[in-house]
N, CA, C and O atoms as a DFTB+ gen file, in Angstrom:
456 C
 N C O
     1  1       0.767      -1.190       0.000
     2  2       0.000       0.000       0.000
     3  2       0.817       1.268       0.000
     4  3       0.464       2.207      -0.714
     5  1       1.908       1.348       0.775
     6  2       2.631       2.594       0.972
     7  2       3.129       3.251      -0.296
     8  3       2.822       4.418      -0.541
     9  1       3.894       2.534      -1.113
    10  2       4.463       3.114      -2.331
    11  2       3.361       3.473      -3.324
    12  3       3.382       4.551      -3.918
    13  1       2.397       2.564      -3.503
    14  2       1.317       2.853      -4.456
    15  2       0.482       4.041      -3.985
    16  3       0.015       4.829      -4.808
    17  1       0.286       4.182      -2.665
    18  2      -0.460       5.338      -2.161
    19  2       0.246       6.626      -2.549
    20  3      -0.406       7.608      -2.904
    21  1       1.567       6.633      -2.486
    22  2       2.333       7.820      -2.894
    23  2       2.168       8.092      -4.383
    24  3       2.020       9.241      -4.800
    25  1       2.195       7.031      -5.179
    26  2       2.031       7.187      -6.630
    27  2       0.643       7.753      -6.933
    28  3       0.512       8.702      -7.706
    29  1      -0.398       7.168      -6.320
    30  2      -1.752       7.664      -6.558
    31  2      -1.911       9.103      -6.085
    32  3      -2.558       9.909      -6.754
    33  1      -1.325       9.429      -4.937
    34  2      -1.391      10.808      -4.434
    35  2      -0.722      11.775      -5.408
    36  3      -1.220      12.879      -5.628
    37  1       0.400      11.365      -5.990
    38  2       1.101      12.207      -6.966
    39  2       0.247      12.424      -8.217
    40  3       0.389      13.439      -8.899
    41  1      -0.634      11.477      -8.517
    42  2      -1.518      11.592      -9.683
    43  2      -2.798      12.366      -9.380
    44  3      -3.617      12.584     -10.273
    45  1      -2.977      12.787      -8.111
    46  2      -4.118      13.611      -7.763
    47  2      -5.159      12.953      -6.884
    48  3      -6.115      13.611      -6.476
    49  1      -5.004      11.664      -6.577
    50  2      -5.959      10.964      -5.715
    51  2      -5.760      11.395      -4.276
    52  3      -4.625      11.475      -3.806
    53  1      -6.846      11.673      -3.568
    54  2      -6.772      12.016      -2.148
    55  2      -6.723      10.715      -1.350
    56  3      -7.694       9.958      -1.333
    57  1      -5.578      10.449      -0.680
    58  2      -5.387       9.205       0.067
    59  2      -5.122       9.544       1.528
    60  3      -4.126      10.192       1.850
    61  1      -6.023       9.100       2.417
    62  2      -5.870       9.362       3.843
    63  2      -4.845       8.445       4.485
    64  3      -4.429       7.456       3.884
    65  1      -4.429       8.775       5.725
    66  2      -3.454       7.945       6.425
    67  2      -3.999       6.537       6.674
    68  3      -5.189       6.350       6.928
    69  1      -3.109       5.566       6.596
    70  2      -3.433       4.151       6.827
    71  2      -4.452       3.580       5.848
    72  3      -5.007       2.510       6.099
    73  1      -4.707       4.263       4.749
    74  2      -5.568       3.704       3.706
    75  2      -4.735       2.720       2.891
    76  3      -3.533       2.915       2.710
    77  1      -5.380       1.666       2.403
    78  2      -4.693       0.662       1.599
    79  2      -5.358       0.566       0.239
    80  3      -6.567       0.360       0.138
    81  1      -4.555       0.719      -0.806
    82  2      -5.031       0.521      -2.172
    83  2      -4.274      -0.679      -2.700
    84  3      -3.071      -0.601      -2.952
    85  1      -4.981      -1.802      -2.869
    86  2      -4.354      -3.074      -3.179
    87  2      -3.551      -3.047      -4.476
    88  3      -2.355      -3.336      -4.468
    89  1      -4.183      -2.712      -5.563
    90  2      -3.470      -2.588      -6.835
    91  2      -4.246      -1.718      -7.792
    92  3      -4.687      -0.638      -7.398
    93  1      -4.432      -2.124      -9.005
    94  2      -4.961      -1.266     -10.056
    95  2      -6.297      -0.616      -9.687
    96  3      -7.264      -1.292      -9.337
    97  1      -6.318       0.703      -9.777
    98  2      -7.521       1.498      -9.537
    99  2      -7.734       2.361     -10.767
   100  3      -6.818       3.049     -11.219
   101  1      -8.939       2.324     -11.306
   102  2      -9.247       3.124     -12.487
   103  2     -10.293       4.162     -12.107
   104  3     -11.337       3.825     -11.548
   105  1     -10.015       5.402     -12.406
   106  2     -11.000       6.462     -12.215
   107  2     -11.343       6.982     -13.602
   108  3     -10.532       7.662     -14.230
   109  1     -12.534       6.669     -14.078
   110  2     -12.966       7.146     -15.392
   111  2     -13.394       8.594     -15.238
   112  3     -14.500       8.877     -14.777
   113  1     -12.540       9.484     -15.615
   114  2     -12.803      10.909     -15.482
   115  2     -11.583      11.583     -14.886
   116  3     -10.747      12.111     -15.618
   117  1     -11.469      11.572     -13.559
   118  2     -10.364      12.259     -12.902
   119  2     -10.072      11.647     -11.542
   120  3     -10.979      11.476     -10.727
   121  1      -8.802      11.314     -11.293
   122  2      -8.409      10.817      -9.974
   123  2      -8.648      11.863      -8.896
   124  3      -8.846      11.518      -7.732
   125  1      -8.631      13.132      -9.269
   126  2      -8.842      14.200      -8.296
   127  2     -10.259      14.190      -7.727
   128  3     -10.529      14.859      -6.729
   129  1     -11.159      13.442      -8.349
   130  2     -12.539      13.351      -7.867
   131  2     -12.763      12.120      -6.991
   132  3     -13.907      11.786      -6.683
   133  1     -11.691      11.444      -6.587
   134  2     -11.801      10.277      -5.719
   135  2     -11.122      10.597      -4.396
   136  3      -9.966      11.021      -4.366
   137  1     -11.857      10.389      -3.292
   138  2     -11.357      10.677      -1.949
   139  2     -11.385       9.389      -1.126
   140  3     -12.451       8.908      -0.740
   141  1     -10.189       8.834      -0.860
   142  2     -10.058       7.617      -0.062
   143  2      -9.591       8.043       1.323
   144  3      -8.463       8.509       1.481
   145  1     -10.449       7.886       2.325
   146  2     -10.159       8.433       3.643
   147  2      -9.445       7.436       4.560
   148  3      -9.240       6.276       4.205
   149  1      -9.081       7.914       5.728
   150  2      -8.274       7.199       6.719
   151  2      -8.740       5.749       6.929
   152  3      -9.915       5.490       7.190
   153  1      -7.797       4.824       6.810
   154  2      -8.050       3.430       7.142
   155  2      -8.942       2.663       6.181
   156  3      -9.296       1.518       6.460
   157  1      -9.313       3.260       5.062
   158  2     -10.141       2.553       4.078
   159  2      -9.287       1.503       3.367
   160  3      -8.076       1.671       3.224
   161  1      -9.926       0.423       2.925
   162  2      -9.228      -0.628       2.189
   163  2      -9.885      -0.794       0.828
   164  3     -11.084      -1.055       0.733
   165  1      -9.089      -0.640      -0.222
   166  2      -9.571      -0.827      -1.585
   167  2      -8.889      -2.049      -2.168
   168  3      -7.667      -2.072      -2.317
   169  1      -9.673      -3.066      -2.499
   170  2      -9.138      -4.288      -3.083
   171  2      -8.752      -4.054      -4.549
   172  3      -8.769      -2.919      -5.026
   173  1      -8.411      -5.109      -5.240
   174  2      -7.861      -5.015      -6.600
   175  2      -8.908      -4.704      -7.664
   176  3     -10.081      -5.058      -7.538
   177  1      -8.449      -4.032      -8.710
   178  2      -9.199      -3.842      -9.949
   179  2     -10.551      -3.158      -9.759
   180  3     -11.595      -3.712     -10.102
   181  1     -10.512      -1.958      -9.211
   182  2     -11.724      -1.174      -8.981
   183  2     -11.912      -0.151     -10.085
   184  3     -10.946       0.267     -10.723
   185  1     -13.144       0.248     -10.309
   186  2     -13.427       1.309     -11.270
   187  2     -14.343       2.328     -10.605
   188  3     -15.476       2.015     -10.241
   189  1     -13.842       3.548     -10.452
   190  2     -14.644       4.640      -9.927
   191  2     -14.972       5.574     -11.085
   192  3     -14.078       6.162     -11.693
   193  1     -16.246       5.703     -11.381
   194  2     -16.685       6.614     -12.434
   195  2     -16.839       7.984     -11.788
   196  3     -17.521       8.112     -10.771
   197  1     -16.228       8.991     -12.351
   198  2     -16.290      10.319     -11.738
   199  2     -17.012      11.341     -12.605
   200  3     -17.059      12.523     -12.265
   201  1     -17.569      10.894     -13.713
   202  2     -18.308      11.814     -14.580
   203  2     -19.723      11.311     -14.822
   204  3     -19.975      10.108     -14.897
   205  1     -20.626      12.253     -14.941
   206  2     -22.012      11.970     -15.338
   207  2     -22.264      12.744     -16.632
   208  3     -21.850      13.895     -16.767
   209  1     -22.931      12.115     -17.558
   210  2     -23.213      12.762     -18.841
   211  2     -24.706      13.010     -18.959
   212  3     -25.511      12.088     -18.822
   213  1     -25.071      14.256     -19.213
   214  2     -26.453      14.626     -19.493
   215  2     -26.517      14.907     -20.992
   216  3     -26.216      16.012     -21.444
   217  1     -26.912      13.897     -21.749
   218  2     -26.906      14.000     -23.209
   219  2     -27.890      15.049     -23.717
   220  3     -27.625      15.708     -24.722
   221  1     -29.015      15.210     -23.035
   222  2     -30.006      16.187     -23.481
   223  2     -29.471      17.610     -23.386
   224  3     -29.723      18.433     -24.266
   225  1     -28.740      17.895     -22.329
   226  2     -28.175      19.243     -22.166
   227  2     -26.787      19.360     -22.780
   228  3     -26.260      20.464     -22.913
   229  1     -26.188      18.224     -23.158
   230  2     -24.848      18.255     -23.726
   231  2     -23.794      18.642     -22.694
   232  3     -22.852      19.373     -22.999
   233  1     -23.964      18.138     -21.458
   234  2     -23.101      18.531     -20.350
   235  2     -22.448      17.296     -19.713
   236  3     -23.094      16.264     -19.530
   237  1     -21.176      17.422     -19.384
   238  2     -20.467      16.412     -18.604
   239  2     -20.161      17.025     -17.248
   240  3     -19.543      18.087     -17.170
   241  1     -20.593      16.361     -16.176
   242  2     -20.367      16.863     -14.826
   243  2     -19.441      15.911     -14.077
   244  3     -19.573      14.691     -14.183
   245  1     -18.500      16.480     -13.318
   246  2     -17.623      15.690     -12.469
   247  2     -18.243      15.610     -11.086
   248  3     -18.705      16.619     -10.554
   249  1     -18.258      14.414     -10.495
   250  2     -18.808      14.213      -9.155
   251  2     -17.801      13.439      -8.315
   252  3     -17.213      12.463      -8.782
   253  1     -17.604      13.878      -7.076
   254  2     -16.657      13.226      -6.185
   255  2     -17.198      11.882      -5.714
   256  3     -18.365      11.764      -5.340
   257  1     -16.340      10.879      -5.737
   258  2     -16.629       9.572      -5.170
   259  2     -15.814       9.462      -3.892
   260  3     -14.603       9.682      -3.912
   261  1     -16.466       9.123      -2.769
   262  2     -15.808       9.137      -1.471
   263  2     -15.866       7.763      -0.811
   264  3     -16.919       7.128      -0.761
   265  1     -14.718       7.316      -0.306
   266  2     -14.642       6.090       0.486
   267  2     -14.309       6.529       1.907
   268  3     -13.196       6.979       2.180
   269  1     -15.278       6.397       2.809
   270  2     -15.172       6.919       4.175
   271  2     -14.200       6.091       5.032
   272  3     -13.832       4.975       4.664
   273  1     -13.789       6.658       6.185
   274  2     -12.840       5.965       7.067
   275  2     -13.289       4.549       7.436
   276  3     -14.442       4.322       7.801
   277  1     -12.356       3.609       7.333
   278  2     -12.605       2.234       7.733
   279  2     -13.454       1.405       6.789
   280  3     -13.767       0.257       7.100
   281  1     -13.833       1.951       5.647
   282  2     -14.667       1.217       4.686
   283  2     -13.850       0.178       3.945
   284  3     -12.624       0.268       3.873
   285  1     -14.544      -0.820       3.389
   286  2     -13.915      -1.879       2.603
   287  2     -14.577      -1.912       1.236
   288  3     -15.800      -1.995       1.133
   289  1     -13.758      -1.846       0.180
   290  2     -14.279      -1.927      -1.187
   291  2     -13.718      -3.206      -1.805
   292  3     -12.513      -3.326      -2.029
   293  1     -14.611      -4.158      -2.078
   294  2     -14.213      -5.467      -2.596
   295  2     -13.704      -5.403      -4.025
   296  3     -13.941      -4.429      -4.738
   297  1     -12.992      -6.467      -4.441
   298  2     -12.403      -6.497      -5.780
   299  2     -13.458      -6.392      -6.881
   300  3     -14.582      -6.874      -6.741
   301  1     -13.069      -5.758      -7.961
   302  2     -13.890      -5.608      -9.165
   303  2     -15.157      -4.780      -8.946
   304  3     -16.105      -4.891      -9.724
   305  1     -15.184      -3.957      -7.905
   306  2     -16.325      -3.075      -7.658
   307  2     -16.335      -1.936      -8.668
   308  3     -15.284      -1.412      -9.036
   309  1     -17.527      -1.558      -9.113
   310  2     -17.722      -0.385      -9.957
   311  2     -18.600       0.585      -9.167
   312  3     -19.707       0.235      -8.759
   313  1     -18.102       1.802      -8.954
   314  2     -18.852       2.822      -8.221
   315  2     -19.184       3.972      -9.167
   316  3     -18.295       4.532      -9.809
   317  1     -20.461       4.319      -9.249
   318  2     -20.910       5.405     -10.113
   319  2     -20.458       6.753      -9.554
   320  3     -20.129       6.868      -8.373
   321  1     -20.448       7.751     -10.400
   322  2     -20.074       9.107      -9.984
   323  2     -20.957       9.562      -8.837
   324  3     -22.170       9.353      -8.853
   325  1     -20.340      10.185      -7.841
   326  2     -21.076      10.705      -6.702
   327  2     -21.359       9.699      -5.605
   328  3     -22.057      10.023      -4.644
   329  1     -20.837       8.486      -5.722
   330  2     -21.069       7.452      -4.720
   331  2     -20.279       7.738      -3.449
   332  3     -19.149       8.225      -3.501
   333  1     -20.890       7.428      -2.306
   334  2     -20.207       7.481      -1.018
   335  2     -20.286       6.096      -0.396
   336  3     -21.373       5.546      -0.217
   337  1     -19.127       5.536      -0.069
   338  2     -19.081       4.207       0.555
   339  2     -18.681       4.392       2.013
   340  3     -17.553       4.782       2.317
   341  1     -19.624       4.106       2.911
   342  2     -19.374       4.187       4.348
   343  2     -19.243       2.792       4.941
   344  3     -18.627       2.619       5.992
   345  1     -19.817       1.796       4.275
   346  2     -19.795       0.415       4.741
   347  2     -18.814      -0.400       3.930
   348  3     -17.609      -0.146       3.961
   349  1     -19.333      -1.392       3.194
   350  2     -18.472      -2.280       2.415
   351  2     -19.174      -2.700       1.134
   352  3     -20.397      -2.627       1.019
   353  1     -18.367      -3.141       0.172
   354  2     -18.909      -3.730      -1.047
   355  2     -18.299      -5.108      -1.215
   356  3     -17.129      -5.326      -0.901
   357  1     -19.098      -6.029      -1.710
   358  2     -18.596      -7.358      -2.010
   359  2     -17.922      -7.365      -3.370
   360  3     -17.916      -6.360      -4.081
   361  1     -17.364      -8.495      -3.716
   362  2     -16.699      -8.652      -5.003
   363  2     -17.702      -8.435      -6.135
   364  3     -18.817      -8.955      -6.093
   365  1     -17.304      -7.677      -7.131
   366  2     -18.088      -7.422      -8.346
   367  2     -19.345      -6.592      -8.099
   368  3     -20.272      -6.638      -8.907
   369  1     -19.401      -5.841      -7.011
   370  2     -20.574      -5.004      -6.734
   371  2     -20.604      -3.812      -7.682
   372  3     -19.561      -3.313      -8.103
   373  1     -21.799      -3.367      -8.007
   374  2     -22.011      -2.147      -8.775
   375  2     -22.847      -1.232      -7.889
   376  3     -23.995      -1.549      -7.579
   377  1     -22.279      -0.095      -7.477
   378  2     -22.954       0.752      -6.495
   379  2     -23.139       2.178      -6.995
   380  3     -22.374       2.683      -7.816
   381  1     -24.189       2.809      -6.464
   382  2     -24.538       4.181      -6.792
   383  2     -25.185       4.769      -5.541
   384  3     -25.853       4.050      -4.798
   385  1     -25.000       6.035      -5.304
   386  2     -25.596       6.663      -4.120
   387  2     -24.720       6.441      -2.903
   388  3     -23.510       6.662      -2.959
   389  1     -25.325       6.002      -1.790
   390  2     -24.584       5.796      -0.550
   391  2     -24.702       4.357      -0.085
   392  3     -25.801       3.807      -0.013
   393  1     -23.560       3.748       0.232
   394  2     -23.526       2.452       0.902
   395  2     -23.311       2.784       2.372
   396  3     -22.213       3.171       2.772
   397  1     -24.363       2.633       3.179
   398  2     -24.341       3.069       4.577
   399  2     -23.407       2.224       5.436
   400  3     -23.107       1.076       5.109
   401  1     -22.956       2.810       6.533
   402  2     -22.128       2.111       7.500
   403  2     -22.899       0.895       8.021
   404  3     -24.092       0.988       8.311
   405  1     -22.216      -0.238       8.137
   406  2     -22.859      -1.454       8.613
   407  2     -23.540      -2.256       7.518
   408  3     -24.132      -3.299       7.793
   409  1     -23.464      -1.781       6.273
   410  2     -24.102      -2.446       5.137
   411  2     -23.017      -2.986       4.204
   412  3     -21.989      -2.343       3.993
   413  1     -23.260      -4.177       3.650
   414  2     -22.385      -4.734       2.612
   415  2     -23.203      -4.782       1.326
   416  3     -24.192      -5.512       1.248
   417  1     -22.803      -4.020       0.328
   418  2     -23.499      -4.015      -0.962
   419  2     -22.934      -5.150      -1.816
   420  3     -21.719      -5.271      -1.976
   421  1     -23.814      -5.969      -2.357
   422  2     -23.404      -7.089      -3.209
   423  2     -24.154      -7.016      -4.525
   424  3     -25.249      -6.457      -4.592
   425  1     -23.571      -7.576      -5.563
   426  2     -24.239      -7.606      -6.865
   427  2     -24.496      -6.199      -7.385
   428  3     -23.571      -5.400      -7.536
   429  1     -25.777      -5.904      -7.659
   430  2     -26.112      -4.620      -8.235
   431  2     -26.244      -3.517      -7.185
   432  3     -26.636      -2.399      -7.521
   433  1     -25.930      -3.803      -5.939
   434  2     -25.973      -2.784      -4.892
   435  2     -27.342      -2.607      -4.262
   436  3     -27.464      -2.011      -3.191
   437  1     -28.355      -3.111      -4.908
   438  2     -29.701      -2.999      -4.346
   439  2     -30.002      -4.169      -3.413
   440  3     -30.992      -4.157      -2.681
   441  1     -29.131      -5.180      -3.452
   442  2     -29.294      -6.333      -2.564
   443  2     -28.291      -6.210      -1.421
   444  3     -27.368      -7.019      -1.316
   445  1     -28.460      -5.230      -0.585
   446  2     -27.523      -4.951       0.499
   447  2     -27.853      -5.785       1.728
   448  3     -29.012      -6.118       1.979
   449  1     -26.824      -6.114       2.481
   450  2     -26.967      -6.903       3.707
   451  2     -26.528      -6.073       4.899
   452  3     -25.554      -5.326       4.800
   453  1     -27.209      -6.182       6.003
   454  2     -26.797      -5.528       7.257
   455  2     -26.116      -6.540       8.136
   456  3     -25.687      -6.208       9.242
């Protein structure tokens, strides 16, 4: 985690103390729109979408994706722009909105477990 956290920070990702980023992290849009806070754990091969497209208005908006302190993001998770993860995601989860503390989002994120 240590060396990669420095590399990601140099690229614009906000990385809190004791956060762990396992390996490849993709931010579709901008790494500067991803905030990984203290003690969060990000497993391998994640995709954080940081842009929303409004085709009718012809507008692209950047939205911050936040991983709160102590949260766990499982491998192969895809998080939509503007997502806040306070709890955890299982492997291959697709999440949007807020994953509340004490909740594990699995699959499409609508099948959450407490």
